[in-house]
MIGUBA-529400 format. One record per atom (N, C-alpha, C): residue in one letter; x, y, z. Coordinates in steps of 0.05 Angstrom, whole numbers, padded with zeros to 5 digits, always signed. Last residue first. Layout:
N
AXYZ/...
***
This chain:
58
X+00365-00147+00027/X+00389-00149+00044/X+00392-00177+00057/X+00317-00147+00002/X+00340-00154-00014/X+00364-00160+00003/X+00280-00128+00038/X+00278-00156+00029/X+00302-00166+00012/X+00294-00075+00042/X+00299-00091+00063/X+00298-00121+00055/X+00274-00059-00008/X+00302-00056-00002/X+00311-00074+00021/X+00218-00064+00002/X+00232-00080-00021/X+00262-00081-00015/X+00211-00027+00041/X+00208-00054+00048/X+00220-00073+00026/X+00222+00020+00014/X+00239+00013+00035/X+00236-00017+00043/X+00178+00019-00022/X+00207+00020-00033/X+00227+00011-00010/X+00136+00024+00013/X+00140-00001-00003/X+00167-00003-00014/X+00145+00076+00031/X+00146+00053+00050/X+00150+00027+00034/X+00137+00104-00017/X+00162+00104-00002/X+00166+00082+00016/X+00083+00092-00026/X+00103+00085-00046/X+00131+00083-00033/X+00058+00117+00020/X+00054+00088+00014/X+00076+00078-00005/X+00073+00170+00012/X+00082+00155+00035/X+00080+00125+00032/X+00047+00182-00036/X+00075+00182-00035/X+00087+00167-00012/X-00007+00181-00021/X+00002+00159-00037/X+00033+00158-00038/X-00015+00201+00049/X-00011+00207+00019/X-00002+00181+00004/X-00061+00186+00099/X-00035+00186+00088/X-00036+00190+00057/X-00108+00175+00128/X-00097+00202+00128/X-00070+00205+00116/X-00130+00125+00083/X-00134+00139+00109/X-00124+00168+00107/X-00128+00113+00032/X-00104+00108+00048/X-00106+00120+00074/X-00171+00083-00014/X-00171+00097+00012/X-00145+00092+00026/X-00175+00092-00083/X-00162+00077-00061/X-00163+00094-00037/X-00212+00082-00142/X-00207+00097-00119/X-00196+00080-00098/X-00194+00075-00211/X-00200+00061-00184/X-00194+00080-00161/X-00224+00108-00265/X-00201+00106-00247/X-00210+00093-00219/X-00268+00119-00294/X-00253+00095-00301/X-00228+00091-00283/X-00286+00167-00270/X-00276+00168-00297/X-00259+00143-00305/X-00278+00135-00212/X-00284+00161-00223/X-00271+00164-00249/X-00302+00079-00174/X-00287+00090-00196/X-00297+00119-00202/X-00299+00035-00116/X-00311+00056-00132/X-00290+00068-00153/X-00270-00001-00087/X-00288-00011-00110/X-00300+00012-00125/X-00233+00011-00049/X-00261+00012-00041/X-00280+00005-00064/X-00174-00017-00029/X-00189-00009-00052/X-00217-00010-00044/X-00139+00007+00029/X-00156-00013+00016/X-00169+00000-00009/X-00109+00020+00088/X-00104+00022+00058/X-00120-00002+00045/X-00119+00007+00139/X-00136+00027+00128/X-00132+00031+00098/X-00080-00030+00156/X-00107-00039+00151/X-00126-00019+00137/X-00023-00039+00155/X-00036-00016+00144/X-00064-00023+00137/X+00027-00058+00196/X+00000-00067+00190/X-00014-00040+00180/X+00089-00083+00207/X+00075-00062+00194/X+00047-00070+00186/X+00122-00123+00227/X+00100-00113+00244/X+00085-00088+00233/X+00155-00144+00191/X+00166-00121+00207/X+00145-00109+00226/X+00127-00182+00165/X+00149-00192+00181/X+00161-00169+00199/X+00088-00146+00138/X+00080-00164+00161/X+00104-00173+00177/X+00106-00120+00094/X+00106-00106+00119/X+00101-00124+00143/X+00098-00154+00051/X+00125-00145+00059/X+00127-00132+00085/X+00040-00158+00053/X+00058-00181+00054/X+00085-00175+00062/X+00023-00105+00046/X+00015-00120+00069/X+00033-00144+00075/X+00047-00091-00002/X+00053-00075+00021/X+00046-00092+00047/X+00023-00128-00037/X+00052-00129-00033/X+00060-00114-00006/X-00029-00108-00035/X-00025-00135-00025/X+00006-00138-00019/X-00021-00058-00058/X-00031-00060-00030/X-00026-00086-00019/X-00006-00075-00109/X+00013-00058-00094/X+00004-00060-00064/X-00053-00100-00128/X-00029-00117-00123/X-00008-00102-00106/X-00088-00058-00131/X-00093-00079-00111/X-00068-00096-00105/X-00066-00029-00172/X-00065-00018-00146/X-00070-00039-00125/
***
């Protein structure tokens, strides 16, 4: 998850996309890492990352 967030920050930077609220908070539940996306869903994060990857290929 940390690497996905890092990729989001790196790929979004040239487009002025800054998502400072998306961060790993270090807590776990049943061995699963908790991530705080602010008021946004995980699906939005993954869709944005997919779009940024496509933009990088063009």
